[in-house]
VOBA-1610 file (N, C-alpha, C; in pm, whole numbers, padded with zeros to 5 digits, always signed):
BEGIN
Met-00087+05715+09517Met-00083+05797+09411Met-00015+05683+09305Ser-00077+05646+09211Ser+00051+05511+09154Ser+00043+05595+08999Ala+00160+05599+08961Ala+00143+05622+08781Ala+00103+05521+08695Ile+00080+05585+08597Ile-00010+05541+08432Ile+00134+05489+08380Ile+00174+05336+08343Ile+00245+05323+08285Ile+00240+05355+08129Ile+00391+05417+08126Ile+00411+05432+07960Ile+00451+05289+07889Asp+00358+05259+07825Asp+00333+05069+07769Asp+00443+05115+07649Gly+00566+05129+07649Gly+00675+05130+07475Gly+00654+05020+07423Lys+00631+04878+07435Lys+00599+04809+07320Lys+00496+04846+07242Lys+00405+04876+07355Lys+00230+04908+07271Lys+00213+05045+07151Ser+00321+05090+07272Ser+00299+05251+07123Ser+00410+05185+06969Ala+00539+05135+07019Ala+00589+05077+06901Ala+00568+04979+06798Ser+00447+04871+06851Ser+00379+04825+06821Ser+00299+04945+06663Arg+00215+04931+06730Arg+00160+05088+06658Arg+00221+05124+06509Val+00305+05218+06570Val+00466+05238+06451Val+00476+05120+06341Lys+00471+05029+06432Lys+00542+04916+06307Lys+00432+04894+06221Thr+00315+04876+06250Thr+00207+04822+06149Thr+00200+04950+06107Gln+00192+05087+06126Gln+00193+05201+05993Gln+00310+05185+05945Ile+00401+05122+05922Ile+00575+05158+05854Ile+00508+05031+05799Ala+00461+04943+05769Ala+00460+04777+05732Ala+00326+04828+05619Asn+00267+04910+05677Asn+00151+04963+05564Asn+00176+05042+05464Glu+00233+05119+05529Glu+00303+05231+05371Glu+00386+05174+05291Leu+00506+05109+05351Leu+00575+04994+05260Leu+00483+04895+05083Lys+00402+04846+05219Lys+00371+04778+05115Lys+00286+04867+04994His+00181+04924+05060His+00106+05048+04917His+00229+05159+04887Ser+00328+05166+04879Ser+00427+05209+04816Ser+00518+05144+04717Gly+00489+05020+04715Gly+00637+04926+04632Gly+00754+04925+04673Lys+00833+05043+04822Lys+00950+05023+04854Lys+00999+04936+04869Gln+01123+04939+04871Gln+01189+04754+04961Gln+01296+04859+04985Leu+01348+04879+05120Leu+01413+04919+05204Leu+01519+04785+05263Gly+01666+04859+05256Gly+01738+04803+05363Gly+01750+04884+05499Leu+01810+04796+05597Leu+01855+04859+05682Leu+02028+04817+05705Gly+02133+04903+05706Gly+02262+04828+05764Gly+02268+04856+05912Thr+02325+04709+05958Thr+02415+04757+06111Thr+02585+04703+06111Ile+02660+04857+06117Ile+02807+04811+06173Ile+02777+04795+06374Leu+02840+04646+06427Leu+02778+04629+06508Leu+02956+04555+06544Val+03061+04614+06619Val+03161+04611+06648Val+03225+04560+06776Gly+03247+04436+06827Gly+03249+04356+06962Gly+03128+04311+06954Asn+03139+04223+07119Asn+03039+04122+07174Asn+02928+04205+07265Asp+02949+04275+07295Asp+02916+04326+07467Asp+02685+04325+07482Pro+02665+04268+07524Pro+02590+04172+07499Pro+02435+04272+07498Gly+02456+04367+07576Gly+02385+04522+07519Gly+02337+04520+07379Ser+02503+04552+07297Ser+02483+04594+07192Ser+02396+04468+07057Val+02459+04345+07117Val+02419+04281+07086Val+02270+04258+07063Ala+02195+04231+07169Ala+02081+04255+07163Ala+01986+04326+07154Tyr+02075+04445+07113Tyr+01983+04589+07042Tyr+02016+04571+06886Val+02072+04519+06838Val+02123+04562+06745Val+01986+04445+06650Glu+02060+04281+06727Glu+01935+04198+06725Glu+01752+04205+06690Gly+01725+04268+06803Gly+01641+04358+06844Gly+01563+04422+06698Lys+01680+04534+06645Lys+01666+04625+06560Lys+01607+04481+06438His+01686+04432+06327His+01668+04292+06203His+01528+04254+06285Arg+01508+04151+06403Arg+01345+04116+06414Arg+01240+04232+06391Asp+01270+04344+06431Asp+01172+04484+06384Asp+01157+04441+06213Cys+01279+04480+06120Cys+01333+04529+06047Cys+01246+04382+05954Ala+01237+04228+05961Ala+01112+04125+05930Ala+01019+04146+05923Glu+00937+04227+06081Glu+00851+04211+06101Glu+00744+04321+05993Val+00823+04378+05941Val+00752+04524+05862Val+00823+04492+05707Gly+00863+04421+05676Gly+00907+04370+05561Gly+01021+04496+05517Ile+01169+04453+05608Ile+01272+04565+05526Ile+01412+04454+05548Asp+01465+04480+05478Asp+01573+04356+05435Asp+01715+04448+05574Ser+01725+04341+05582Ser+01859+04355+05646Ser+01966+04337+05623Ile+02100+04450+05645Ile+02216+04408+05568Ile+02324+04433+05709Lys+02353+04293+05794Lys+02454+04320+05896Lys+02618+04265+05841Ile+02685+04392+05931Ile+02849+04356+05998Ile+02862+04375+06058Asn+02918+04238+06078Asn+02965+04209+06236Asn+03168+04237+06225Leu+03204+04310+06330Leu+03376+04322+06338Leu+03312+04283+06532Thr+03480+04253+06507Thr+03507+04225+06589Thr+03586+04312+06736Ser+03600+04310+06882Ser+03642+04368+06935Ser+03820+04467+06886Ser+03846+04388+06845Ser+03971+04446+06852Ser+03982+04534+06674Ala+03916+04591+06624Ala+03863+04626+06492Ala+03935+04757+06497Ser+04001+04806+06405Ser+04098+04930+06410Ser+03973+05054+06345Gln+04023+05160+06425Gln+03904+05293+06332Gln+03847+05279+06187Ser+04043+05252+06150Ser+04014+05234+05960Ser+03938+05112+05928Glu+03940+05009+05987Glu+03846+04944+05974Glu+03692+04933+05948Ile+03659+05046+06061Ile+03480+04981+06113Ile+03451+05167+05945Ile+03602+05202+06002Ile+03503+05315+05849Ile+03462+05254+05673Glu+03609+05193+05655Glu+03599+05068+05585Glu+03472+05034+05565Ala+03382+04962+05682Ala+03231+04856+05702Ala+03166+04992+05676Val+03154+05135+05751Val+03115+05253+05667Val+03113+05275+05525Asn+03203+05273+05497Asn+03209+05367+05328Asn+03143+05228+05259Ser+03135+05040+05270Ser+03082+04951+05207Ser+02983+04983+05261Leu+02880+05059+05285Leu+02755+05076+05343Leu+02672+05171+05226Asn+02757+05313+05282Asn+02774+05369+05220Asn+02754+05383+05045Gln+02783+05255+05021Gln+02837+05238+04884Gln+02720+05113+04809Asn+02674+05027+04917Asn+02542+04928+04888Asn+02452+05023+04850Lys+02320+04988+04741Lys+02237+05015+04657Lys+02169+04986+04785Lys+02122+04837+04813Lys+02070+04750+04839Lys+02026+04848+04982Cys+02082+04869+05072Cys+02118+04990+05213Cys+02084+05121+05211Thr+01946+05130+05206Thr+01894+05265+05218Thr+01914+05376+05326Gly+01993+05306+05456Gly+01985+05295+05570Gly+02079+05227+05672Phe+02115+05292+05703Phe+02244+05219+05801Phe+02258+05292+06007Ile+02324+05225+06072Ile+02350+05265+06200Ile+02511+05192+06284Val+02591+05290+06312Val+02699+05253+06357Val+02674+05219+06513Gln+02627+05103+06523Gln+02613+05059+06733Gln+02713+05110+06752Leu+02645+05198+06882Leu+02730+05259+06962Leu+02693+05184+07109Pro+02800+05207+07204Pro+02918+05236+07228Pro+03015+05189+07106Leu+03142+05249+07055Leu+03283+05164+06984Leu+03370+05176+07109Pro+03469+05072+07108Pro+03619+05100+07161Pro+03662+05188+07194Lys+03688+05185+07339Lys+03747+05375+07375Lys+03861+05378+07303Ser+03962+05278+07198Ser+04053+05322+07136Ser+04001+05426+06954Val+03863+05361+06955Val+03791+05456+06812Val+03764+05596+06864Asn+03831+05719+06775Asn+03716+05810+06754Asn+03586+05828+06711Val+03498+05801+06752Val+03377+05795+06747Val+03337+05904+06659Gln+03343+06032+06660Gln+03311+06111+06619Gln+03386+06121+06417Ala+03463+06062+06434Ala+03555+06066+06278Ala+03470+05963+06228Val+03408+05806+06306Val+03360+05720+06216Val+03206+05753+06178Leu+03175+05854+06288Leu+03037+05896+06276Leu+02976+06004+06122Glu+03115+06080+06111Glu+03097+06167+06045Glu+03131+06088+05861Gln+03170+05979+05850Gln+03165+05872+05727Gln+03081+05904+05661Ile+02930+05845+05788Ile+02835+05806+05709Ile+02766+05909+05669Asp+02696+05850+05521Asp+02662+05970+05363Asp+02550+06008+05461Pro+02506+06140+05524Pro+02376+06223+05601Pro+02303+06178+05520Asn+02231+06100+05388Asn+02103+06052+05349Asn+02137+05948+05393Lys+02196+05821+05450Lys+02185+05712+05459Lys+02204+05728+05608Asp+02220+05861+05748Asp+02214+05854+05877Asp+02125+05811+05879Ala+02059+05687+05952Ala+01969+05666+06015Ala+01888+05633+06146Asp+02020+05702+06238Asp+02068+05744+06337Asp+02012+05901+06408Gly+02092+05948+06233Gly+02099+06151+06243Gly+02218+06189+06346Leu+02286+06102+06354Leu+02417+06155+06410Leu+02483+06203+06371His+02481+06243+06206His+02599+06283+06123His+02603+06443+06134Pro+02687+06490+06161Pro+02687+06645+06177Pro+02616+06712+06079Thr+02570+06714+06002Thr+02466+06772+05850Thr+02372+06720+05964Asn+02242+06603+05973Asn+02149+06600+06047Asn+02178+06692+06180Leu+02261+06680+06270Leu+02242+06772+06425Leu+02247+06881+06364Gly+02304+06956+06287Gly+02297+07069+06266Gly+02187+07074+06201Asn+02079+07064+06118Asn+01966+07053+06060Asn+01861+07055+06177Leu+01872+06960+06260Leu+01784+06950+06394Leu+01808+07067+06479Val+01926+07163+06475Val+01892+07300+06501Val+01865+07397+06476Leu+01889+07396+06337Leu+01760+07484+06199Leu+01647+07408+06240Gly+01595+07373+06254Gly+01444+07313+06333Gly+01413+07267+06201Lys+01504+07178+06062Lys+01432+07098+05978Lys+01523+07013+05999Asn+01361+06874+06065Asn+01397+06733+06088Asn+01355+06635+06038Pro+01458+06607+05950Pro+01353+06503+05784Pro+01418+06365+05895Val+01540+06360+06019Val+01594+06271+06040Val+01599+06330+06128Ile+01582+06246+06301Ile+01617+06274+06466Ile+01664+06180+06530Pro+01750+06183+06618Pro+01784+06051+06681Pro+01705+06042+06745Cys+01707+05847+06736Cys+01590+05759+06757Cys+01561+05805+06911Thr+01606+05806+07014Thr+01578+05819+07087Thr+01488+05926+07162Pro+01528+06038+07111Pro+01554+06185+07129Pro+01349+06224+07086Ser+01345+06131+06929Ser+01202+06082+06861Ser+01138+06044+06929Ala+01168+05933+06996Ala+01089+05816+07053Ala+01007+05874+07161Ile+01112+05949+07262Ile+01058+06027+07365Ile+00932+06051+07400Leu+00945+06176+07223Leu+00897+06316+07172Leu+00724+06190+07191Ala+00776+06155+07066Ala+00674+06017+07053Ala+00572+05998+07098Leu+00655+05954+07259Leu+00542+05892+07374Leu+00490+05954+07403Leu+00541+06094+07455Leu+00483+06209+07546Leu+00396+06219+07448Arg+00340+06260+07318Arg+00265+06293+07234Arg+00128+06193+07262Glu+00187+06039+07261Glu+00074+05968+07258Glu-00007+05939+07388Tyr+00064+05972+07510Tyr+00015+05968+07624Tyr-00049+06121+07648Lys-00055+06226+07536Lys-00108+06360+07559Lys-00105+06444+07611Val+00049+06432+07712Val+00076+06603+07772Val+00087+06639+07731Asn+00081+06753+07788Asn+00093+06877+07722Asn+00181+06982+07791Leu+00281+06969+07644Leu+00516+07001+07617Leu+00471+07164+07620Asp+00384+07261+07594Asp+00377+07389+07582Asp+00370+07467+07747Gly+00496+07525+07679Gly+00514+07577+07817Gly+00632+07514+07976Ala+00560+07369+07914Ala+00648+07245+08057Ala+00770+07263+08099Lys+00785+07279+08196Lys+00910+07284+08296Lys+00964+07118+08242Val+01063+07131+08141Val+01109+06994+08111Val+01243+06994+08128Leu+01323+06868+08251Leu+01438+06887+08303Leu+01471+06794+08217Ile+01601+06797+08129Ile+01677+06674+08165Ile+01832+06660+08209Ile+01783+06539+08231Ile+01946+06526+08316Ile+02023+06420+08274Gly+02175+06465+08178Gly+02202+06408+08124Gly+02259+06464+07995Arg+02428+06503+07920Arg+02417+06575+07795Arg+02470+06480+07714Gly+02473+06380+07695Gly+02516+06268+07490Gly+02437+06327+07405Thr+02548+06291+07369Thr+02531+06329+07206Thr+02369+06270+07148Thr+02404+06139+07222Thr+02239+06110+07172Thr+02162+06082+07247Val+02152+06120+07320Val+02026+06216+07379Val+02014+06357+07431Gly+02026+06370+07565Gly+02033+06479+07624Gly+02025+06609+07498Arg+02185+06598+07404Arg+02194+06759+07395Arg+02104+06734+07269Pro+02034+06650+07131Pro+01925+06649+07080Pro+01834+06672+07124Leu+01759+06583+07232Leu+01632+06646+07332Leu+01555+06777+07320Ser+01685+06803+07395Ser+01730+06946+07423Ser+01683+07049+07339Ile+01712+07024+07214Ile+01679+07123+07082Ile+01539+07073+07025Leu+01510+06952+07046Leu+01408+06895+06994Leu+01276+06951+07092Leu+01263+06928+07191Leu+01185+07008+07273Leu+01141+07191+07303Ser+01225+07223+07242Ser+01284+07369+07241Ser+01216+07441+07125Gln+01221+07370+07039Gln+01156+07390+06900Gln+00997+07518+06953Lys+00985+07546+06826Lys+00870+07618+06850Lys+00767+07514+06840Ala+00790+07468+06759Ala+00654+07300+06750Ala+00619+07247+06843Val+00772+07220+07017Val+00677+07181+07116Val+00670+07303+07189Asn+00763+07360+07217Asn+00779+07487+07301Asn+00807+07472+07438Ala+00853+07325+07466Ala+00835+07320+07641Ala+00984+07432+07662Thr+00970+07418+07789Thr+01095+07479+07878Thr+01215+07442+07941Val+01314+07396+07884Val+01407+07318+07861Val+01478+07328+07980Thr+01546+07269+08045Thr+01652+07304+08144Thr+01755+07161+08158Leu+01881+07152+08038Leu+01971+07031+08046Leu+02094+07064+08162Ala+02069+06948+08267Ala+02168+06965+08334Ala+02236+06816+08348His+02375+06841+08436His+02509+06763+08437His+02583+06768+08546Thr+02736+06702+08514Thr+02774+06650+08624Thr+02831+06779+08708Gly+02808+06932+08593Gly+02857+07041+08694Gly+02709+07157+08728Thr+02632+07078+08785Thr+02479+07142+08788Thr+02451+07124+08938Lys+02471+07255+08951Lys+02433+07339+09070Lys+02268+07331+09153Asp+02303+07277+09247Asp+02121+07302+09274Asp+01999+07222+09249Leu+02065+07085+09163Leu+01987+06986+09064Leu+01895+06957+09173Leu+01883+06877+09255Leu+01772+06858+09363Leu+01684+06930+09373Asn+01640+07129+09337Asn+01588+07235+09323Asn+01514+07183+09193Leu+01657+07177+09088Leu+01542+07180+08994Leu+01464+07070+08917Ile+01509+06935+09023Ile+01419+06799+08978Ile+01348+06792+09051Ser+01290+06864+09150Ser+01145+06901+09267Ser+01076+06997+09210Ser+01151+07074+09119Ser+01052+07196+09045Ser+01043+07196+08885Ala+01069+07086+08862Ala+01028+06972+08730Ala+00897+06974+08707Asp+00819+06972+08536Asp+00731+06932+08598Asp+00746+06777+08488Ile+00791+06807+08431Ile+00890+06657+08353Ile+01038+06649+08391Ile+01091+06517+08426Ile+01145+06485+08452Ile+01261+06387+08319Ile+01348+06398+08254Ile+01397+06275+08147Ile+01560+06237+08169Ala+01497+06087+08228Ala+01654+06100+08295Ala+01735+06002+08230Ala+01871+06082+08200Ala+01996+05990+08092Ala+02132+06000+08121Leu+02204+05973+08268Leu+02273+06019+08269Leu+02355+05881+08312Gly+02340+05815+08295Gly+02370+05603+08291Gly+02362+05605+08461Ser+02288+05649+08562Ser+02327+05590+08681Ser+02228+05539+08783Ala+02278+05376+08808Ala+02170+05289+08860Ala+02090+05389+08952His+01937+05414+08874His+01846+05408+09032His+01901+05559+09096Phe+01922+05662+09001Phe+01985+05791+09064Phe+01855+05828+09071Leu+01770+05866+09059Leu+01589+05935+09096Leu+01558+05905+09185Lys+01556+05901+09285Lys+01512+05857+09367Lys+01334+05927+09412Pro+01213+05862+09463Pro+01072+05888+09446Pro+01074+06058+09628Glu+01166+06084+09667Glu+01216+06174+09754Glu+01195+06242+09694Met+01277+06271+09550Met+01347+06367+09518Met+01202+06435+09404Val+01112+06387+09402Val+01005+06406+09284Val+00906+06540+09346Lys+00848+06564+09302Lys+00665+06643+09346Lys+00602+06574+09282Ser+00524+06567+09354Ser+00374+06460+09314Ser+00299+06497+09182Gly+00285+06426+09103Gly+00261+06450+08967Gly+00362+06481+08858Thr+00446+06469+08875Thr+00564+06482+08802Thr+00571+06389+08696Ile+00579+06379+08553Ile+00623+06282+08451Ile+00788+06256+08429Val+00788+06129+08456Val+00938+06078+08500Val+00965+05987+08321Ile+01062+06006+08296Ile+01109+05897+08188Ile+01214+05845+08170Asp+01279+05730+08191Asp+01414+05654+08259Asp+01488+05618+08115Val+01560+05691+08073Val+01594+05631+07950Val+01766+05584+07925Gly+01807+05557+08114Gly+01932+05539+08107Gly+01952+05367+08136Ile+02091+05330+08102Ile+02084+05172+08136Ile+02185+05179+08210Thr+02208+05057+08306Thr+02309+05063+08369Thr+02369+04914+08409Arg+02456+04843+08387Arg+02476+04669+08408Arg+02500+04606+08486Thr+02412+04601+08638Thr+02504+04626+08817Thr+02484+04447+08792Glu+02525+04416+08914Glu+02541+04289+08980Glu+02359+04157+08962Asn+02276+04274+08955Asn+02137+04221+08974Asn+02101+04229+08904Gly+02183+04235+08709Gly+02112+04323+08608Gly+02079+04467+08524Leu+02040+04456+08383Leu+02045+04561+08405Leu+01937+04676+08477Val+01933+04776+08517Val+01835+04895+08571Val+01834+04979+08497Gly+01764+05098+08510Gly+01747+05250+08494Gly+01782+05302+08564Asp+01774+05475+08546Asp+01862+05589+08624Asp+01684+05602+08747Val+01613+05565+08702Val+01500+05576+08802Val+01462+05475+08870Asp+01488+05511+09048Asp+01439+05430+09126Asp+01237+05351+09064Pro+01263+05232+09083Pro+01094+05176+09059Pro+00980+05237+09172Arg+01069+05305+09222Arg+00932+05330+09377Arg+00911+05493+09337Val+00943+05520+09166Val+00945+05707+09128Val+00788+05669+09115Ile+00744+05508+09064Ile+00537+05523+09035Ile+00465+05574+09165Asp+00562+05611+09244Asp+00439+05596+09368Asp+00431+05751+09370Val+00543+05842+09312Val+00514+05926+09358Val+00455+06077+09199Ala+00504+05996+09100Ala+00452+06030+08947Ala+00343+06040+08862Ser+00290+06063+08836Ser+00166+06078+08722Ser+00165+05997+08621Leu+00281+06021+08594Leu+00293+05932+08464Leu+00503+05906+08416Phe+00481+05741+08385Phe+00597+05699+08450Phe+00644+05615+08280Ser+00744+05643+08256Ser+00836+05562+08120Ser+00899+05463+08216Pro+00933+05334+08234Pro+01041+05276+08295Pro+01105+05207+08196Met+01237+05137+08271Met+01339+05084+08180Met+01384+04924+08278Pro+01324+04842+08190Pro+01283+04817+08027Pro+01168+04802+08000Gly+01055+04874+07913Gly+00975+04867+07817Gly+00885+04967+07816Gly+01004+05084+07826Gly+00938+05252+07763Gly+01006+05255+07702Val+01111+05304+07668Val+01195+05395+07563Val+01263+05299+07443Gly+01275+05205+07461Gly+01343+05088+07410Gly+01309+05075+07296Pro+01202+05006+07330Pro+01101+04936+07201Pro+01044+05108+07155Met+01029+05177+07143Met+00962+05290+07027Met+01085+05331+07003Thr+01202+05349+07023Thr+01419+05398+07033Thr+01350+05311+06827Arg+01373+05192+06827Arg+01392+05080+06753Arg+01277+05132+06687Ala+01177+05165+06715Ala+01037+05201+06571Ala+01070+05319+06535Met+01119+05422+06584Met+01148+05517+06532Met+01326+05555+06419Leu+01396+05404+06454Leu+01547+05394+06363Leu+01447+05396+06239Leu+01245+05259+06266Leu+01282+05211+06125Leu+01169+05355+06048Arg+01125+05435+06151Arg+01082+05549+06103Arg+01153+05648+06009Asn+01231+05700+06123Asn+01392+05773+05961Asn+01360+05684+05866Leu+01381+05525+05826Leu+01446+05451+05741Leu+01382+05496+05640Val+01213+05488+05685Val+01075+05536+05561Val+01170+05672+05489Glu+01165+05790+05646Glu+01178+05945+05602Glu+01328+05965+05481Leu+01449+05926+05539Leu+01513+05848+05442Leu+01546+05811+05308Ser+01431+05724+05243Ser+01374+05658+05177Ser+01297+05750+05072Lys+01268+05821+05123Lys+01184+05989+05049Lys+01250+06132+04997
//
C-alpha cells in the first residue's frame, strides 16, 4: 500500500486563482501587512512567500521588519501603525516572537477587523461560538485540504497531537463544529496511552514539533495522516511524521509541500473575508 499524496501547492494555486478572479471582478484593492521580528530563516522565507502570493493575485504588500532586539513596545507600535494604515486591510505578526516578548499582549493589540491570522481573542472567541468569518490559517488549510480530497469527516475519529494556540486548539474546535461533525481527541505531552489513541485514529494530525515522531509502526493501515510540524535538524527542516508512513497511510500530507502552501493561501482568503 502506498498513500495518495496531498499536493498542497496544487490546491493553493487553485485558491489563489479564485481569489485573483474575485478581486478582478470586485475592483477592491487589498493590502496585506506583515510584521517580522528578527531574521529567523524559516520566518523570513515564510513571510517572503506570503508576499509572493500577494503579487500573484494583485494584493498590495506592506512590510515592517524589526530587529531581533526590538522591544515589546516597539512591536506594539508597529501593530498600531498597521491598525491605522488605510491601505492595510489586514495583517499578521509573524510568530514566533523573541522569548522576551509577551505574544498574547501583542496579538491583543491587533484590530480584530484586520486580524488576517484569526488569532485575536475576539476572533478565537467567534470560532468557539461557530461564527467563523476569520479562521486561523493552518486549521483552515487542513480542513480545506481534507475536503478537497473528499475525506468523510462526519463522525470520523480525528487525533490531533499538539495543543498550540495556532494549530491544535483552534483546529479541535473547527473540526468538532456541527458543520464538520468529526469526533476529535486533542493529545499533548500529558496524554496517557498515546500509542493506543494513534493506533485507533481514522485521521492523525501531527502538530507537536518533534522531528519524525510519528512512525509507520504506530499507525494502522489506511489511516489519513497530516504533517503540520516543522523542526530544524542537522539534515535540514523536517516534519513530525516519518516519511515511511506513506507505506501504511491511505492519504498523506507531507512536510514540505502539503499544509504549508495552503496555509498561505488561506491567509489571502482571510484577507478577502475581512474586506467584506
